[in-house]
Structures are given as C-alpha cells and as structure tokens.
MIROTI-209264 format. One record per residue (C-alpha): residue number from 1; x, y, z. Coordinates in steps of 0.1 Angstrom, whole numbers, always signed. Last residue first. Layout:
<atoms>
ATOM   nr   east  north     up
ATOM  NUM      X      Y      Z
...
</atoms>
This chain:
<atoms>
ATOM   nr   east  north     up
ATOM  290  -1819  +1717  -1233
ATOM  289  -1829  +1694  -1266
ATOM  288  -1834  +1661  -1254
ATOM  287  -1807  +1633  -1257
ATOM  286  -1811  +1604  -1274
ATOM  285  -1780  +1580  -1266
ATOM  284  -1773  +1549  -1290
ATOM  283  -1759  +1518  -1279
ATOM  282  -1739  +1504  -1306
ATOM  281  -1753  +1483  -1341
ATOM  280  -1766  +1518  -1354
ATOM  279  -1801  +1509  -1375
ATOM  278  -1829  +1523  -1354
ATOM  277  -1814  +1552  -1331
ATOM  276  -1799  +1561  -1360
ATOM  275  -1827  +1565  -1383
ATOM  274  -1851  +1579  -1354
ATOM  273  -1825  +1604  -1344
ATOM  272  -1816  +1619  -1377
ATOM  271  -1855  +1619  -1384
ATOM  270  -1868  +1637  -1356
ATOM  269  -1891  +1618  -1331
ATOM  268  -1928  +1621  -1330
ATOM  267  -1950  +1627  -1305
ATOM  266  -1985  +1618  -1308
ATOM  265  -2011  +1610  -1336
ATOM  264  -2024  +1646  -1339
ATOM  263  -1984  +1654  -1340
ATOM  262  -1959  +1668  -1316
ATOM  261  -1927  +1670  -1331
ATOM  260  -1896  +1660  -1307
ATOM  259  -1862  +1674  -1317
ATOM  258  -1836  +1649  -1310
ATOM  257  -1804  +1653  -1302
ATOM  256  -1776  +1627  -1312
ATOM  255  -1749  +1605  -1292
ATOM  254  -1739  +1573  -1309
ATOM  253  -1715  +1548  -1283
ATOM  252  -1684  +1525  -1284
ATOM  251  -1685  +1541  -1323
ATOM  250  -1657  +1527  -1347
ATOM  249  -1689  +1508  -1367
ATOM  248  -1711  +1535  -1363
ATOM  247  -1694  +1564  -1387
ATOM  246  -1713  +1553  -1420
ATOM  245  -1742  +1559  -1397
ATOM  244  -1736  +1594  -1388
ATOM  243  -1731  +1605  -1420
ATOM  242  -1765  +1586  -1435
ATOM  241  -1786  +1604  -1405
ATOM  240  -1770  +1636  -1412
ATOM  239  -1775  +1638  -1449
ATOM  238  -1745  +1644  -1471
ATOM  237  -1712  +1665  -1471
ATOM  236  -1687  +1652  -1445
ATOM  235  -1669  +1675  -1417
ATOM  234  -1652  +1657  -1385
ATOM  233  -1638  +1673  -1356
ATOM  232  -1613  +1646  -1337
ATOM  231  -1616  +1653  -1300
ATOM  230  -1593  +1635  -1273
ATOM  229  -1607  +1643  -1239
ATOM  228  -1581  +1657  -1214
ATOM  227  -1588  +1689  -1220
ATOM  226  -1627  +1685  -1211
ATOM  225  -1640  +1724  -1202
ATOM  224  -1618  +1738  -1229
ATOM  223  -1624  +1709  -1254
ATOM  222  -1662  +1715  -1246
ATOM  221  -1656  +1752  -1254
ATOM  220  -1642  +1750  -1289
ATOM  219  -1667  +1722  -1302
ATOM  218  -1694  +1750  -1314
ATOM  217  -1669  +1773  -1326
ATOM  216  -1649  +1741  -1345
ATOM  215  -1681  +1731  -1363
ATOM  214  -1686  +1764  -1374
ATOM  213  -1659  +1770  -1388
ATOM  212  -1657  +1735  -1404
ATOM  211  -1688  +1744  -1421
ATOM  210  -1678  +1777  -1430
ATOM  209  -1650  +1758  -1449
ATOM  208  -1670  +1735  -1465
ATOM  207  -1693  +1763  -1478
ATOM  206  -1667  +1785  -1493
ATOM  205  -1638  +1808  -1480
ATOM  204  -1650  +1818  -1446
ATOM  203  -1653  +1855  -1455
ATOM  202  -1670  +1843  -1489
ATOM  201  -1695  +1821  -1470
ATOM  200  -1704  +1848  -1442
ATOM  199  -1712  +1877  -1469
ATOM  198  -1731  +1850  -1489
ATOM  197  -1752  +1843  -1456
ATOM  196  -1759  +1882  -1447
ATOM  195  -1768  +1888  -1487
ATOM  194  -1794  +1857  -1483
ATOM  193  -1793  +1825  -1499
ATOM  192  -1818  +1804  -1492
ATOM  191  -1832  +1809  -1526
ATOM  190  -1800  +1789  -1544
ATOM  189  -1811  +1758  -1525
ATOM  188  -1790  +1750  -1498
ATOM  187  -1760  +1722  -1508
ATOM  186  -1758  +1700  -1479
ATOM  185  -1741  +1695  -1447
ATOM  184  -1729  +1667  -1420
ATOM  183  -1712  +1677  -1388
ATOM  182  -1695  +1650  -1366
ATOM  181  -1682  +1652  -1334
ATOM  180  -1658  +1622  -1325
ATOM  179  -1651  +1621  -1291
ATOM  178  -1621  +1600  -1275
ATOM  177  -1626  +1577  -1244
ATOM  176  -1613  +1577  -1207
ATOM  175  -1645  +1564  -1197
ATOM  174  -1657  +1589  -1174
ATOM  173  -1646  +1617  -1193
ATOM  172  -1658  +1602  -1225
ATOM  171  -1695  +1605  -1210
ATOM  170  -1686  +1638  -1198
ATOM  169  -1680  +1648  -1234
ATOM  168  -1708  +1628  -1249
ATOM  167  -1736  +1644  -1226
ATOM  166  -1723  +1679  -1226
ATOM  165  -1717  +1674  -1268
ATOM  164  -1753  +1663  -1269
ATOM  163  -1768  +1691  -1245
ATOM  162  -1749  +1715  -1266
ATOM  161  -1763  +1711  -1302
ATOM  160  -1779  +1739  -1309
ATOM  159  -1761  +1763  -1288
ATOM  158  -1731  +1765  -1309
ATOM  157  -1753  +1770  -1339
ATOM  156  -1767  +1747  -1360
ATOM  155  -1756  +1709  -1361
ATOM  154  -1736  +1685  -1343
ATOM  153  -1738  +1645  -1342
ATOM  152  -1718  +1629  -1313
ATOM  151  -1694  +1598  -1319
ATOM  150  -1682  +1582  -1284
ATOM  149  -1649  +1567  -1301
ATOM  148  -1636  +1526  -1300
ATOM  147  -1609  +1524  -1274
ATOM  146  -1615  +1485  -1276
ATOM  145  -1625  +1487  -1236
ATOM  144  -1656  +1500  -1246
ATOM  143  -1665  +1476  -1273
ATOM  142  -1655  +1447  -1248
ATOM  141  -1679  +1455  -1227
ATOM  140  -1706  +1439  -1249
ATOM  139  -1739  +1447  -1266
ATOM  138  -1758  +1417  -1283
ATOM  137  -1791  +1429  -1270
ATOM  136  -1789  +1461  -1279
ATOM  135  -1789  +1491  -1256
ATOM  134  -1810  +1525  -1262
ATOM  133  -1796  +1554  -1241
ATOM  132  -1827  +1578  -1228
ATOM  131  -1810  +1613  -1222
ATOM  130  -1831  +1636  -1194
ATOM  129  -1866  +1654  -1203
ATOM  128  -1886  +1624  -1215
ATOM  127  -1912  +1630  -1241
ATOM  126  -1897  +1620  -1275
ATOM  125  -1878  +1588  -1262
ATOM  124  -1911  +1577  -1241
ATOM  123  -1934  +1587  -1271
ATOM  122  -1909  +1567  -1293
ATOM  121  -1911  +1537  -1270
ATOM  120  -1952  +1535  -1270
ATOM  119  -1958  +1546  -1311
ATOM  118  -1943  +1505  -1316
ATOM  117  -1930  +1481  -1290
ATOM  116  -1916  +1496  -1258
ATOM  115  -1933  +1476  -1234
ATOM  114  -1907  +1444  -1252
ATOM  113  -1893  +1455  -1279
ATOM  112  -1881  +1489  -1296
ATOM  111  -1889  +1486  -1333
ATOM  110  -1864  +1475  -1363
ATOM  109  -1830  +1471  -1373
ATOM  108  -1816  +1469  -1338
ATOM  107  -1839  +1452  -1309
ATOM  106  -1836  +1478  -1280
ATOM  105  -1830  +1480  -1246
ATOM  104  -1840  +1509  -1221
ATOM  103  -1812  +1526  -1205
ATOM  102  -1827  +1563  -1190
ATOM  101  -1800  +1589  -1173
ATOM  100  -1794  +1611  -1147
ATOM   99  -1829  +1600  -1134
ATOM   98  -1859  +1617  -1116
ATOM   97  -1874  +1632  -1152
ATOM   96  -1866  +1598  -1164
ATOM   95  -1888  +1580  -1139
ATOM   94  -1916  +1602  -1147
ATOM   93  -1913  +1593  -1186
ATOM   92  -1911  +1559  -1178
ATOM   91  -1942  +1558  -1158
ATOM   90  -1962  +1578  -1183
ATOM   89  -1955  +1558  -1212
ATOM   88  -1963  +1527  -1193
ATOM   87  -1993  +1538  -1182
ATOM   86  -2001  +1527  -1141
ATOM   85  -1979  +1509  -1121
ATOM   84  -1940  +1512  -1121
ATOM   83  -1926  +1479  -1102
ATOM   82  -1893  +1487  -1080
ATOM   81  -1857  +1476  -1074
ATOM   80  -1827  +1494  -1059
ATOM   79  -1791  +1490  -1063
ATOM   78  -1762  +1510  -1045
ATOM   77  -1727  +1496  -1063
ATOM   76  -1706  +1486  -1035
ATOM   75  -1692  +1455  -1051
ATOM   74  -1704  +1451  -1086
ATOM   73  -1712  +1422  -1100
ATOM   72  -1730  +1407  -1073
ATOM   71  -1752  +1443  -1073
ATOM   70  -1754  +1435  -1109
ATOM   69  -1773  +1403  -1104
ATOM   68  -1794  +1411  -1070
ATOM   67  -1807  +1442  -1092
ATOM   66  -1821  +1421  -1124
ATOM   65  -1835  +1393  -1099
ATOM   64  -1854  +1424  -1080
ATOM   63  -1871  +1437  -1114
ATOM   62  -1878  +1405  -1126
ATOM   61  -1896  +1395  -1087
ATOM   60  -1915  +1422  -1089
ATOM   59  -1927  +1419  -1122
ATOM   58  -1937  +1380  -1111
ATOM   57  -1953  +1391  -1082
ATOM   56  -1978  +1416  -1101
ATOM   55  -1986  +1391  -1126
ATOM   54  -1992  +1363  -1100
ATOM   53  -2019  +1392  -1085
ATOM   52  -2032  +1400  -1118
ATOM   51  -2043  +1363  -1121
ATOM   50  -2026  +1344  -1145
ATOM   49  -2033  +1332  -1178
ATOM   48  -2062  +1304  -1182
ATOM   47  -2080  +1325  -1214
ATOM   46  -2056  +1351  -1216
ATOM   45  -2067  +1391  -1212
ATOM   44  -2031  +1400  -1197
ATOM   43  -2041  +1416  -1160
ATOM   42  -2043  +1455  -1160
ATOM   41  -2019  +1470  -1137
ATOM   40  -2003  +1490  -1171
ATOM   39  -1969  +1477  -1161
ATOM   38  -1931  +1496  -1161
ATOM   37  -1906  +1473  -1141
ATOM   36  -1880  +1497  -1131
ATOM   35  -1839  +1493  -1120
ATOM   34  -1825  +1518  -1103
ATOM   33  -1786  +1526  -1101
ATOM   32  -1769  +1546  -1077
ATOM   31  -1742  +1569  -1091
ATOM   30  -1703  +1569  -1090
ATOM   29  -1703  +1579  -1126
ATOM   28  -1680  +1543  -1137
ATOM   27  -1702  +1524  -1111
ATOM   26  -1737  +1539  -1128
ATOM   25  -1723  +1535  -1166
ATOM   24  -1718  +1496  -1157
ATOM   23  -1748  +1490  -1139
ATOM   22  -1766  +1506  -1170
ATOM   21  -1748  +1488  -1197
ATOM   20  -1753  +1454  -1177
ATOM   19  -1787  +1465  -1170
ATOM   18  -1793  +1472  -1207
ATOM   17  -1780  +1439  -1219
ATOM   16  -1809  +1424  -1196
ATOM   15  -1833  +1446  -1213
ATOM   14  -1823  +1436  -1246
ATOM   13  -1823  +1395  -1239
ATOM   12  -1861  +1409  -1227
ATOM   11  -1875  +1399  -1196
ATOM   10  -1891  +1434  -1193
ATOM    9  -1865  +1459  -1174
ATOM    8  -1862  +1495  -1173
ATOM    7  -1834  +1514  -1161
ATOM    6  -1823  +1539  -1143
ATOM    5  -1792  +1559  -1138
ATOM    4  -1797  +1577  -1105
ATOM    3  -1797  +1613  -1096
ATOM    2  -1780  +1628  -1070
ATOM    1  -1791  +1660  -1049
</atoms>
C-alpha cells in the first residue's frame, strides 16, 4: 500500500511553505500528496462572524486551492484535498498514521502557529505514529540544492536511534544529499560507573573513543544499506540539543527522535526534540521511536 505525504494547511505563511516542501518531497519519493485542513467543526464565537457552513466552505476552498497550486507546479503529481472535522489533535494524529510523513508549518524561535498553538502542536508531534516535519515560512528549495547536509542525532546503542537514522538516510538517498550523524556526550557522575562500564571504557581507550566506537557501530548498517550516501560521523562533548543546534546552519534538514512522555497535563516531547524544533532555522523532522 502506498502512503502519501500528508500536509496540514491553515492559511498561514508557514503552512504554505509546508505545502511547497511537502510537494517537493512527494515528487522526489514518487508518492501522492494529501492536503488536509483540520477543523473542530464549531463556529467562531464572534458577534457577526461567519456561520458554520461558511467556515466549512472556506476551509474546503483553502485546502483545494493549496492542492491546485502545487498540482500546477508539479506535472504528474497526484494531489488530493480534504477537510477533517473533529478534534484537531485526533484528526492530525489519524492523518499521520496513514501517511509516509506528516508535514506542518512552524514559526521559528517560538510556538507552532495556526491550529497548532501551544500544547496542541506538541500533542500531535508526541502522539503521531509517523515522522512529523516542521517547516518555517522562509524555507526555500535553494537550501536543498546548495549541497547542505542532512543532520541527524544519534544516542544510545545501534537500535536506539534506528528510526531516525533510517529516515535521514532514506531522505538523503532521495535527494542525493550527504548525512552528518551526530553523537553528543558528557561526563557521567562517578556513581554511574560500574565494573562492566569501566572495562568497556578501558578497552575503547577512554570516553571519547568509546563514544566514537558506539557511533560507528550504530551507523554501520546504514552505510551498508545506502552505500551511495556520503556520511560524516561527528562526536562532540556537550548537551545533545546544543550540539545539534550548533550544526543547524549547515543543514537542509535536521532529524531528531522524540521520546514522548505522558503527564497529568498531556503528552510532552523530550528536551532535545523540543529545543531543535523550536530553534533550528531549517526544516526539522521529529521521528518517533520504532
């Protein structure tokens, strides 16, 4: 079964950029594009405001216009448009489950805009079963054509970041791009050392060589699977969020995995994904753990 690239629209500059990005990606991957407008189905509570049917009509026209625009730009691209009525979070999470990737517009250095204000956006990203890509209003195709890297974070063992690495390598292969795999490390507290960990560190020759070895082991199967993709392995001491953001200027796309945590007030996203998706100037792909 072929899954589409699905993109959410809301009339903002950010969502228009998201549609443009999603269309390029759909063409590269030879996938259909699905344009959706998620609407709660309730009228705005404004005196003299439009009635529900007028609002629904506006939503349909907005989605259809976005679909027509990209269809005219990309001959042969299969594009559909629809309005999803109900809970915005549930609608977008459901749309993501049937998609190869869900693409949304995002404002840089702040909250996600439009129908994804505050906790709503974080719930969609935290609960989506498929990767969610966030696109800024000023995104341009030139960053993809300029030879910039796809930067992806890696942590833990070979299986811990497999989903993020797979997304990064598949995207790089479709674009003819290179991948920079980044592993950040810090000094653990003394009580964290065990006889077994000390033995491994001694065999590796120290902390930094140990981290480099761990990164190489995690990347090895993806090098073998995608031999044509140029790869740079990068290890740096520091917090993962800061290390990744220090490389954002050279990236056409940043890929992070998210660890969704549930609390009494809803789903939360891990600190690394949160920092990168709010502050990276390029599109950011947030990939759920497999």
